[in-house]
C-alpha positions as CSV (number, residue, x, y, z in Angstrom):
1,X,5.5,138.3,122.3
2,X,9.0,137.8,123.6
3,X,11.1,140.7,125.1
4,X,13.8,139.5,122.7
5,X,11.5,140.3,119.7
6,X,10.4,143.7,121.2
7,X,14.1,144.6,121.5
8,X,14.9,143.4,118.0
9,X,12.0,145.5,116.5
10,X,13.2,148.6,118.4
11,X,16.8,148.1,117.2
12,X,15.5,147.8,113.7
13,X,14.0,151.2,113.9
14,X,10.4,150.7,115.0
15,X,9.3,153.5,117.4
16,X,6.1,151.9,118.7
17,X,5.9,148.2,119.5
18,X,2.6,147.0,120.9
19,X,2.3,143.3,122.0
20,X,-1.0,141.5,121.6
21,X,-1.0,138.3,123.7
22,X,-3.1,135.1,123.7
23,X,-4.2,135.7,120.1
24,X,-5.7,132.8,118.2
25,X,-5.7,132.5,114.4
26,X,-9.4,133.4,114.2
27,X,-8.6,136.8,115.7
28,X,-5.9,137.7,113.2
29,X,-8.2,139.1,110.5
30,X,-9.9,141.6,112.9
31,X,-6.6,142.8,114.4
32,X,-5.0,143.2,111.0
33,X,-7.9,145.1,109.5
34,X,-8.0,147.4,112.5
35,X,-4.3,148.2,111.9
36,X,-4.6,148.7,108.1
37,X,-7.8,150.8,108.0
38,X,-6.5,153.2,110.8
39,X,-3.3,154.1,108.8
40,X,-4.5,155.0,105.3
41,X,-2.8,153.9,102.0
42,X,0.4,155.9,102.8
43,X,0.6,155.1,106.5
44,X,0.5,151.4,106.1
45,X,4.1,151.4,104.8
46,X,5.1,152.4,108.3
47,X,3.2,149.6,110.0
48,X,4.0,145.9,110.3
49,X,2.7,142.8,111.9
50,X,5.0,140.4,113.7
51,X,3.9,136.9,114.7
52,X,5.6,135.2,117.7
53,X,4.3,132.5,119.9
54,X,5.8,129.0,120.0
55,X,3.8,127.0,117.5
56,X,5.5,126.9,114.1
57,X,2.4,125.6,112.3
58,X,0.0,128.1,113.9
59,X,2.4,130.9,113.2
60,X,2.4,130.1,109.4
61,X,-1.4,129.7,109.6
62,X,-1.6,133.2,111.2
63,X,0.7,134.6,108.5
64,X,-1.7,133.2,105.8
65,X,-4.7,134.6,107.7
66,X,-3.0,138.0,107.9
67,X,-2.3,138.0,104.2
68,X,-5.9,137.1,103.4
69,X,-7.1,140.0,105.6
70,X,-5.4,142.7,103.5
71,X,-7.5,145.0,101.3
72,X,-5.2,146.7,98.8
73,X,-4.1,149.4,98.9
74,X,-4.5,148.9,102.6
75,X,-1.8,146.3,103.0
76,X,1.0,146.0,105.6
77,X,4.0,143.6,105.8
78,X,3.9,140.5,108.0
79,X,6.8,138.7,109.6
80,X,6.5,135.3,111.4
81,X,9.2,134.1,113.7
82,X,7.7,132.0,116.5
83,X,10.2,131.7,119.4
84,X,12.8,133.0,117.0
85,X,12.7,129.5,115.4
86,X,12.6,130.6,111.8
87,X,15.6,132.9,112.0
88,X,17.5,130.7,114.4
89,X,17.0,127.6,112.2
90,X,17.9,129.6,109.1
91,X,21.1,130.8,110.7
92,X,22.0,127.2,111.9
93,X,21.5,125.7,108.4
94,X,23.3,128.5,106.6
95,X,26.3,128.3,109.0
96,X,26.4,124.5,108.6
97,X,26.2,124.7,104.9
98,X,29.1,127.1,104.9
99,X,31.3,124.7,107.0
100,X,30.3,121.7,104.9
101,X,31.7,123.5,101.9
102,X,34.7,125.2,103.6
103,X,35.9,122.2,105.6
104,X,34.8,119.3,103.4
105,X,34.1,120.6,99.9
106,X,30.5,119.4,100.0
107,X,26.9,120.4,100.8
108,X,23.7,119.0,102.3
109,X,22.7,117.0,99.2
110,X,22.5,113.3,100.0
111,X,23.7,113.8,103.6
112,X,22.1,112.1,106.6
113,X,21.3,114.8,109.1
114,X,20.4,114.1,112.7
115,X,18.5,116.9,114.5
116,X,19.0,116.1,118.2
117,X,16.4,117.6,120.5
118,X,14.5,118.2,117.2
119,X,10.9,118.1,118.3
120,X,10.8,121.8,119.4
121,X,10.2,124.8,117.2
122,X,13.8,125.3,116.1
123,X,14.5,121.6,115.4
124,X,11.4,121.2,113.3
125,X,12.3,124.1,111.0
126,X,15.9,123.1,110.9
127,X,14.8,119.6,109.7
128,X,12.6,121.0,107.0
129,X,15.2,123.4,105.7
130,X,17.9,120.7,105.6
131,X,15.6,118.4,103.7
132,X,14.8,121.2,101.2
133,X,18.6,121.5,100.6
134,X,18.7,117.8,99.7
135,X,19.5,116.0,103.0
136,X,17.8,113.0,104.4
137,X,16.7,114.2,107.8
138,X,15.9,112.5,111.1
139,X,14.3,114.3,114.1
140,X,15.6,112.6,117.3
141,X,13.8,112.7,120.7
142,X,14.9,111.6,124.1
143,X,11.2,110.7,124.7
144,X,11.4,107.9,122.2
145,X,10.6,107.0,118.6
146,X,6.9,107.5,118.9
147,X,7.2,111.1,120.1
148,X,9.8,111.8,117.4
149,X,7.6,110.3,114.7
150,X,4.6,112.4,115.9
151,X,6.6,115.6,115.5
152,X,8.0,114.6,112.1
153,X,4.6,113.6,110.8
154,X,3.0,116.9,112.0
155,X,5.8,118.9,110.3
156,X,5.4,116.9,107.1
157,X,1.6,117.3,107.1
158,X,1.8,121.1,107.2
159,X,4.8,121.7,105.1
160,X,5.0,118.8,102.7
161,X,8.3,117.3,103.9
162,X,9.4,113.7,104.4
163,X,11.3,114.2,107.6
164,X,11.5,111.0,109.8
165,X,11.6,110.4,113.5
166,X,14.5,108.8,115.4
167,X,14.7,107.2,118.8
168,X,17.2,108.8,121.2
169,X,15.7,107.6,124.4
170,X,18.7,105.4,125.3
171,X,22.5,105.7,125.0
172,X,22.5,102.8,122.6
173,X,19.8,104.3,120.4
174,X,21.4,107.7,120.4
175,X,24.8,106.3,119.4
176,X,23.3,104.2,116.7
177,X,21.8,107.3,115.1
178,X,25.0,109.3,115.5
179,X,27.1,106.5,113.8
180,X,25.0,106.8,110.7
181,X,24.9,110.6,110.5
182,X,27.2,113.1,108.6
183,X,25.7,116.1,110.3
184,X,24.3,116.5,113.8
185,X,22.4,119.7,114.7
186,X,21.6,120.1,118.4
187,X,18.4,122.0,119.0
188,X,17.5,121.0,122.5
189,X,16.5,123.4,125.3
190,X,19.1,125.6,127.0
191,X,21.4,123.8,129.3
192,X,20.6,120.3,128.0
193,X,23.5,118.2,126.6
194,X,22.2,115.9,123.9
195,X,25.6,114.6,122.6
196,X,28.3,113.7,125.2
197,X,32.0,113.2,124.6
198,X,31.5,109.4,124.7
199,X,28.7,109.7,122.2
200,X,31.1,111.5,119.8
201,X,33.7,108.8,120.3
202,X,31.1,106.3,119.1
203,X,30.0,108.5,116.2
204,X,32.6,107.1,113.8
205,X,34.4,108.8,110.9
206,X,31.3,109.8,109.0
207,X,30.5,112.9,111.0
208,X,31.4,116.1,109.2
209,X,29.7,119.0,111.1
210,X,28.3,119.3,114.6
211,X,26.4,122.5,115.4
212,X,24.7,123.6,118.6
213,X,22.3,126.4,119.4
214,X,22.5,126.1,123.2
215,X,24.4,129.0,124.8
216,X,23.8,127.9,128.4
217,X,26.3,125.4,130.0
218,X,26.8,122.6,129.5
219,X,27.2,122.8,125.7
220,X,24.6,120.8,123.8
221,X,27.4,118.9,121.9
222,X,30.4,118.1,124.1
223,X,33.5,119.8,122.8
224,X,31.7,122.5,120.7
225,X,32.3,125.9,122.3
226,X,29.8,128.7,122.0
227,X,32.2,130.8,119.8
228,X,33.4,127.9,117.6
229,X,32.9,128.4,113.9
230,X,34.7,125.6,112.1
231,X,36.9,124.5,115.0
232,X,37.8,120.7,114.9
233,X,35.7,118.6,117.2
234,X,38.0,116.5,119.4
235,X,38.2,112.8,118.5
236,X,36.4,113.3,115.1
237,X,37.0,114.7,111.7
238,X,34.0,117.0,112.2
239,X,34.1,120.8,112.7
240,X,31.9,122.4,115.3
241,X,29.7,125.5,115.2
242,X,28.7,127.0,118.5
243,X,25.7,128.9,119.7
244,X,27.1,132.4,119.5
245,X,28.5,131.9,116.0
246,X,25.0,130.8,115.0
247,X,23.5,133.6,117.1
248,X,25.4,136.3,115.2
249,X,23.8,135.2,112.0
250,X,20.4,134.8,113.6
251,X,20.6,138.4,114.9
252,X,21.6,139.7,111.5
253,X,18.8,137.7,109.9
254,X,16.0,138.8,112.2
255,X,17.2,142.4,112.2
256,X,17.5,142.4,108.4
257,X,14.0,141.1,108.0
258,X,12.5,143.7,110.4
259,X,14.3,146.4,108.4
260,X,13.1,145.0,105.1
261,X,9.6,145.0,106.4
262,X,9.9,148.6,107.4
263,X,11.7,149.9,104.3
264,X,10.3,147.9,101.4
265,X,8.3,149.7,98.8
266,X,5.7,147.0,98.8
267,X,4.3,144.6,101.4
268,X,6.5,141.7,102.5
269,X,5.4,138.4,103.8
270,X,8.3,136.9,105.7
271,X,8.7,133.3,107.0
272,X,11.5,130.7,107.1
273,X,12.3,130.6,103.3
274,X,13.1,134.3,103.4
275,X,15.0,133.9,106.6
276,X,17.2,131.2,105.0
277,X,17.8,133.3,101.9
278,X,19.0,136.2,104.0
279,X,21.1,134.0,106.4
280,X,22.9,132.4,103.4
281,X,23.7,135.9,102.1
282,X,25.1,136.9,105.5
283,X,27.3,133.8,105.9
284,X,28.5,134.2,102.3
285,X,29.6,137.7,103.0
286,X,31.9,136.6,105.7
287,X,33.3,133.5,103.9
């Protein structure tokens, strides 16, 4: 349970936040039933379960296990967001979709999307969401094609996608991928630059949007500042979206889902589809 998520829950109006650490999926049923049976049919409306961790597959498995543990009318809301990946990915995809429309009059349908640093929690969900919006998506890894394919295959197996792996282990391989892509979404660890200025120069004229979730210098995509939201990327016809522009949408999305869980009249089960729906509403409101 991250301090970030504890703070988010408090900001959303929760008065008591109790982290449970080192929890495995098999333990979810017991924890959930302890929570629901101690509150009563009316009290459960003021109780929620948040699932953190780092494993996107296990988080969704835990959400399913929590839902199966409910005994109506003893039923609470459940929100999964491991490492903030569901809300961050939703914010990144929604912000990119907005700039595709605003700057280029198009959307994700039929676009080739490269998710750089895409084998982590955020990258895997970004890839899945982009594919669901009609894109052809490639997860790139600096550790090579085999590692990228392994991550893509695991994502597809759990969520039913057709995401593919891509080699980014060498400069030549990375630039070959960039040259074919219309959207590049940088999801690497903080402080890791996955697209250099020279890479962008080799990207060609196809690139439409470059987005980056890294707020720690150096920027994940050279030339894309943390506050950029549609600013032209030097040397390309792409526009850039920076980490804080994405972060503002991510914050609003996570806060909004926490509030929904607390205020809804009936139990909510919240994952990345609900996060994307809310993120799209938030970016549409500021368009």
